[in-house]
Residue, then its C-alpha position, 0 to 999 in steps of 0.5 A: m167736567t168736560t163738554q164734548r163739542t159736536s161738529p155742525r158738519p152733519q147738519l149741512t145736508f139738512g141745511l141744504i134741504l131747508a134752503v131748497v124748501a125756502v126757495g120753493m116757499v119764496r116761489i109760492a109766496q110770489y104766486h108761482w105755486r106750481e113752481g114752488t111745489v115742484i121745487i119742494g117736491g124736488a127737495l124731498l127727492l133730494a133728501a131721499g137720495l142723500r139719505a140713501v147714500l150718506p153714511p150714518e155719521r154724515m146724515g144729521l137730521l135727515g135720519v129720523r127712522r130706519r134708512t129704508l123707511d126714511v127713503f121711502t117716506y121722503a121719496g113718496f111725499g116728493l113724488l106726491m107733491l110733484a104729481v099734485a103740482l103737475t096734474i092740477t089744472g085751473g084753481p083759484l090762481a088760474a088766469n082767466 
C-alpha cells in the first residue's frame, strides 16, 4: 500500500489570504477597526481575483463551489465590508 503525497503548493494562495486577514485582525485588535475592516475586505477581493484567474489545480481551498459563485461571493462580501468600513461614522470607538 503506497500513500500518495500531495503538494502543499496549492494551499499557498489560501495561506496568503489568511495572512492578509490576520493583519486585518491585528489592526482591529489595536482599535483601528476601520483599517482592519478595509484590509479584510481587500483580502476577500484578492481571494475573488485569485479564484477567477487560477487554474483548478492551483486554487486549493479557495475553490469551494463553482468558479462564478465563488468569485461573486468573495467579491460581494469584500465590497460589503469595504462599504461598511467606509460609510459608518461615529460609533462606540469614535473620538469625542
